[in-house]
N, C-alpha and C positions, 0 to 999 in steps of 0.2 A: 441521609442518602445511603442507599444500600450499595455494596460493592461486591464484586465477585471476580474470580480469575477466569480466563478463557477456558473452555472445556466444560465438563459436566460437574466438576467439584466446585461448589461455591465456597468462598471464604466466609460468608455469612456474617460479615462484620458491618457495623454501622459507622458512618463517618459524619456525625452531627457537627463536628468541628471543622469540616471542609472549609478552607478559606476561599472566599469569593473575591475575584479581582475583575473590575470592570475594564474592558479594553479601551484604550485611548489612541489617538492618532490614526495610524493605518489599521489599527485593530478596533476602531470605534464600532459599536454595535455588537461586539462579542463579549462574552463573559468567560473567565477562566477559573475553574474549580480546582484548587490545589489539594491533592490528597497524598498520603504516605502509603505506598504499596507494601504489603507484607512480603511479597516476592515479585520478581520481574520476569523470570524465565517461566513460561507456561509449557507444560508437557501435555500433549493431547492424549486422549484415551488410546489404548493399544489397538483397538479396532478401527481407528480412523483411517479413511481412504485417501487422506491428503498426502502429498509427496514430502512431508516434513513432520517431525515429531515435536519440535520445540520452537516456540515463537516468543517474540517480545513485542509489546505494544505500549509505547510510552504515553500515548494519548487515547482518549475515548471521545467519540464525536469527531466530526471532520468538516472543516470549512470548505472543502471541495464541493459540497452540496450536490453530489451525484444523486439524481432522483431515484435510482434503482439500488442504492447501496444496501447490501445485505446486512451490514453491521448496525443499521438503525435500531433494531430491537434491543441492543445492549443499553441504549438510553432508557428504554421503557423499564428494564429491570432495575435501573437506578432511580426510578421514579421521575425521570425527566422526559420531556417531549421528544418524540422521534421525528417530527417534521422539522420546522425551523429551529427548534431547540437543539436537535442533533447537529445542526450546522453552525450554531452560534454559541452554545454552551459546551466548552471543551474541557474535559477532565484531564488534568495534567498530573502525572505521577512524578512529583518534583524530586523524589529520591531515587529515580530509576537508575542513574549512573552508579551511585554508591551501592545500591542493592546488587547490581550486576557484578560489580567488582568483588563483592563478598561471595556471590553465588558461583563465580568462575573459579573459586578456590579448587585446585586440582585434587585436593583430598576429598572433595564433595561432588565435583562435577565430572560428567562422563566425557566431555570434549566433543560431543556430537554437534552437527551443523544446527544453526539457529536461523530462523526466517523472520524478517521484519517487513511490515506492510501487509500482513495477512488479514488484518481487521480494518484499521483505519490507517491513512497514509502517514508514514513517519516523517515526510517532508511537507506536510500541510503547513498552512500559514503560521500556526503556533510555533513551529520549529524555528522560524526566524526570530522569535522572541526568547525561547527557552534553551535552544541548543542541546536538547537532550539526545537526539539521534546522533549528533556529532560526538558527544561524550560516549555513547554506547559503541559507536564504531571504533573509537580510540581504545576502549577497554577490550573489545573483542580482538583487535589487532595485537595488542600487547600480550594477550593470552594465547595468540595463535589459534583462535577458535574459528572454524569455518562459518561463514554467514552469507545470507543473501538479502537483498532489499528489493521490494516491489513498490513502485511509486508512479504517480502521474505528474510529479512536480519537477520543474527545472531547478528548484532550490538545491537539489542534490549536487549541482555544480559547485556550490560553495564549499563542499567537503571533498572535492576531487583530490586534494592533497592527502587527507587522512585515509581516504579509501585506497589510493594508490600505495600508500605506505603499508596499510594492512595487507594489500594484495601481494606484497613482497614477502609476507610472513605466513600467509594462509590462503585458503580458497575463498575468493570473494566474487559474487555475481550481483550486478545491478540490472534489474529489468524494469522496463517501462510498460505500463498498461496503455494500449492504444487500440480502442475498439472501432474507431472510424477516423477518416480524414475530412469528412463532410463538415464544413463550418456550421451550417444550420443545425445539424443534429448535435454537434458538440455543444453549441451554445444552449440548446434546449435541454440537454440532459446532464451536462457536467459544467455548470456555469461558473464554478469557483476554481476551475483548473486552468493551467496554461494551455494554449492551443496544442493540439496533437502534433502538429508539424514542429513546434518548438521542442517538444519532448524528443523527437527524432534528432533534432539538431544537438540537443544535450547528450544524447546517446553517442553521436559521432565525436563529440568533444571528450567524453569519457573514454572512448575507444582510443583516442589519441594519447591518453594517459596510460594506455596499456591495460585497461580494465576489461574484464569479460562482461558483455552486455547482451541482454535479450529483449524481445518484445513479446508481450502477452496480448493477443488479439481477443479482448474480452472486456465486458460482456457484449455479445452480439444481440442487437435489438430487432426483432421481427418487424418488418415494414419500414425500418429506419436505416439499418446498417447490415442487412443480411443478404444483399445481392452479391452475385459473383463479382461484379465490377467494384463494389465497395471493399470486399475482402481482398481482391486482387491489388487494389491501390495501396492498402496498408502493407501487405506483404512486400510489394515491389519497393516502396519507399523505405521500409524497415531494412530490407536487404541492402539497398543503396547506401543507407546510413552506416552500414557495417555491422549490423546485428549478428551475433554469433549464433543465435537461435531465434526462431519465430514459432510460437506455439499458441495454444488456446483454442478459439473457435467455439467456446461455450456459450450457449444461448442463455440469456438472463433468466434467473430464477427468482420468484417473487414469494417470499415468506409472508405470513400474516403480519400485517403492519406495514411492511415494505410495499406490498401490493396496493394498499390504499393510498400511500404517499405517491407511488409511481403513477397510478392511474389518475390521481388528482392532477399531477403535473401534465400528464399526457392529454387530459381533457382541455387544458389551457393551450398547449402547443400544437397538438395533432389530434383534435377531437374525433376525426374520422377513423382513427385507429383503435379507439376505446372498445367498440364492439368486437373487433378482431381479438384483442387481448382477453377480454372477458370470456370469449368462446374458447380460445386456445389454452388459457391457464385455468383449467378446472381445479388444479392443485398447485403445488409449488413450481413444478417444471412444465415446460412446453412438451407436447407429444414427442415420443421417441423418434418418429419419422422426421419431424422438423429438426431435431438435434442432429440426426444422422446427415440430413441434407446439408446443414451448415458445416458440419465437420468435414464432409466430402469436398465442399467448395474450398475450404481452407487448405485441405491436403493437396488439391489440384493446383492452387495458387503457389503453395510452397514448392511443389515439384517444378514449377516453371521458374521460380526465383530462388535458387538454392544459395544460402549464405556463402560469400566468397572469403569472409574474414576467417583468420586462423586464431583460435583461442590461445591466449598466453599460457605458458606451462603452469601447472598447478603446484605450488610449493607443498612440500610434505608437512602436515601439521605436526607440531612438537608439543609435548606436554611439559608443563612446569618449567617454562623458560625463565631465564633471568630477565626481568622487565627492564626496558630501556628507560632513560630519564623521562619523566613526565613533562609534556609540553602544556603550557597554560591554555585553557579554553577561553573563548571570548567571554566578556562579562555577561552575567546572566540577564541583565537588563538591556543589553545592546540590541537594537532592532536593525537587522540588515535588510537590504533590498530583497524582495521575495522572488524576483525573476519571473513574474507573471505579467 
């Protein structure tokens, strides 16, 4: 199995000794591939247009099974299937926490913000088994290193305590991806995720803990979640839940491989939309006119529903602090409720 880090620079390493573990119980039907990562903090190329430079992804593949997921081609690179294989074969970087502890050494690390959830969800089902994200949050908090998390999962509530503790020491933001509140669209396109209204309930609970939380309205799916009414509903409910920010409005983009998977699912759930997508997506992106239309609709909805919540004060990051006593993490084999 080939492996590479996020970005343009491949590690170029082979993992013929990746340990395969068959899922049992609530993980029946899944397979976990244990690998040892050479590094865990990924630094994006200098020319990247993304709003972050450094990322961490403890898992590859995602049981959320979002039909449009842009990360599916990472499985193809590893020689794995990007359809059901992406959803059922999860690569687990079992040494993620120890690697992060070493890489946060202030003699080597710049202390810049780190984003989690930029590729696959850090709180997908596997996290209920491996607790890697919880360990990463604990390490980042100890190091007073700013970080953000993007998730579709309510499992993040399990870690409300360590997130709140980290937020007392550094800048922490938790954001939920909510592209629609329509139950039929959610079930058809994100079948492995908690319902979107449950995500907003989780946001409200994290806000009660004093955490800064946002909502990313993305991706927007033409013909499914791109109407003014659909976007208005998400913004209204996100604001009511206490979101400090509501952003997004990006129309889905379909890379090669993802396009085939998405259109295959669409042919089963909404066959009448397939010709529209084939005509609209001549390349990766929808036409600029469509992207502007959706962005304008979201901006109008945001103007009508401005967040009332006040973000908590941001602690000043400190370098090279004296680490507090370590708290024991849950046993690696313990399987918690997934909150879905």
